[in-house]
C-alpha positions as CSV (number, residue, x, y, z in Angstrom):
1,X,-9.7,3.9,-11.5
2,X,-7.2,3.7,-14.3
3,X,-9.3,4.9,-17.2
4,X,-7.6,2.7,-19.8
5,X,-7.5,-0.5,-17.7
6,X,-10.9,-2.0,-17.0
7,X,-10.3,-5.7,-17.5
8,X,-8.5,-8.2,-15.4
9,X,-5.8,-9.4,-15.2
10,X,-3.9,-6.2,-15.5
11,X,-0.9,-8.2,-16.8
12,X,-2.9,-8.5,-20.0
13,X,-2.1,-4.8,-20.5
14,X,1.7,-4.7,-19.9
15,X,2.0,-1.4,-21.8
16,X,-0.1,0.3,-19.0
17,X,1.7,-1.2,-16.0
18,X,4.9,0.0,-14.4
19,X,7.0,-1.3,-11.6
20,X,7.9,0.9,-8.6
21,X,11.0,1.9,-10.5
22,X,8.9,3.2,-13.3
23,X,10.1,0.5,-15.7
24,X,7.2,-0.7,-17.9
25,X,6.1,-4.3,-17.2
26,X,6.8,-5.2,-20.8
27,X,10.5,-4.6,-20.2
28,X,10.7,-6.8,-17.2
29,X,11.5,-10.2,-18.5
30,X,13.9,-13.1,-18.3
31,X,16.3,-11.6,-20.8
32,X,16.6,-8.4,-18.6
33,X,17.1,-10.5,-15.5
34,X,19.9,-12.6,-17.1
35,X,21.5,-9.4,-18.4
36,X,21.5,-8.0,-14.8
37,X,19.5,-5.1,-15.9
38,X,16.7,-5.4,-13.2
39,X,16.8,-3.6,-9.8
40,X,14.8,-4.4,-6.7
41,X,12.4,-1.6,-7.7
42,X,11.7,-3.3,-11.0
43,X,10.3,-6.3,-9.0
44,X,8.1,-4.2,-6.7
45,X,4.6,-3.1,-7.6
46,X,3.9,0.5,-8.1
47,X,1.2,2.5,-6.3
48,X,-0.3,3.3,-9.7
49,X,-0.7,-0.4,-10.6
50,X,-2.3,-1.1,-7.2
51,X,-4.7,1.8,-7.7
52,X,-5.6,0.4,-11.1
53,X,-6.3,-3.0,-9.5
54,X,-8.4,-1.3,-6.9
55,X,-10.4,0.3,-9.7
56,X,-11.0,-3.0,-11.4
57,X,-12.0,-4.6,-8.0
58,X,-14.4,-1.7,-7.3
59,X,-15.9,-1.8,-10.8
60,X,-16.5,-5.6,-10.3
61,X,-18.3,-5.0,-7.0
62,X,-15.4,-6.0,-4.6
63,X,-15.3,-2.8,-2.5
64,X,-13.5,-4.3,0.4
65,X,-10.7,-5.7,-1.8
66,X,-10.6,-2.3,-3.5
67,X,-10.1,-0.6,-0.1
68,X,-7.3,-3.0,0.7
69,X,-5.5,-2.3,-2.6
70,X,-5.9,1.5,-2.1
71,X,-4.3,1.2,1.4
72,X,-1.5,-0.9,-0.2
73,X,-1.0,1.7,-2.9
74,X,-0.6,4.5,-0.4
75,X,2.0,2.4,1.5
76,X,4.3,2.1,-1.5
77,X,5.4,5.6,-0.6
78,X,6.6,4.5,2.8
79,X,10.2,3.1,3.0
80,X,10.2,-0.6,4.0
81,X,12.1,0.1,7.2
82,X,9.5,2.7,8.3
83,X,6.7,0.4,7.3
84,X,8.1,-2.4,9.5
85,X,8.3,0.1,12.5
86,X,4.7,1.1,11.8
87,X,3.6,-2.5,11.7
88,X,5.2,-3.1,15.0
89,X,3.4,-0.1,16.5
90,X,0.1,-1.6,15.5
91,X,0.6,-4.8,17.3
92,X,-1.5,-5.0,20.5
93,X,0.0,-3.4,23.6
94,X,2.9,-1.9,21.7
95,X,1.7,1.7,21.5
96,X,-0.2,4.3,23.4
97,X,-3.3,5.9,22.0
98,X,-1.3,9.2,21.5
99,X,1.4,7.3,19.6
100,X,-1.1,5.7,17.3
101,X,-2.8,9.1,16.6
102,X,0.7,10.6,16.0
103,X,1.3,7.8,13.5
104,X,-1.9,8.5,11.7
105,X,-1.0,12.2,11.5
106,X,2.4,11.2,10.1
107,X,0.9,9.0,7.5
108,X,-1.3,11.8,6.3
109,X,1.3,14.6,6.5
110,X,4.5,12.9,5.4
111,X,3.3,10.1,3.1
112,X,0.0,11.5,1.8
113,X,-1.7,8.3,3.0
114,X,-5.2,9.4,4.3
115,X,-6.8,6.0,3.9
116,X,-4.2,4.4,6.1
117,X,-4.3,7.3,8.5
118,X,-8.1,6.7,8.9
119,X,-7.4,3.0,9.4
120,X,-4.8,3.7,12.2
121,X,-7.2,6.1,13.9
122,X,-9.9,3.5,13.8
123,X,-7.5,0.9,15.2
124,X,-6.5,3.3,18.0
125,X,-10.1,3.6,19.0
126,X,-10.7,-0.1,18.9
127,X,-7.5,-0.8,20.9
128,X,-8.7,1.8,23.5
129,X,-12.1,0.1,23.8
130,X,-10.7,-3.4,24.1
131,X,-7.8,-2.3,26.4
132,X,-5.1,-3.3,23.8
133,X,-3.0,-0.2,24.2
134,X,0.4,-0.3,25.9
135,X,0.2,-0.2,29.6
136,X,2.4,2.3,31.4
């Protein structure tokens, strides 16, 4: 958990929050938008902010929400195009068991996303049990 941020909403602590671009939340305002100073990355949440939100959720007893936020935090390192491909692979009957395991390994190795890798491995097992893998 973010040691300085223990209360919610995190927006009440704009000095501690940054966008994906690294710009502090306190600098993202209407004036910056009108001046054309904001980028797409300024409007995207950072992994650090999601981890802080996960910490608040866990501290408040919302473990499942915390896990979801931790997965989301890991995925901020994955480019959007890649993320959409991965999402497609996880749709029923789109991938083989081996392809899903390879995806999990890639998430771990390339994107340092062990929580998501475990989630994909679990999904691969469930898909195999329920016959939701791609048929040859």
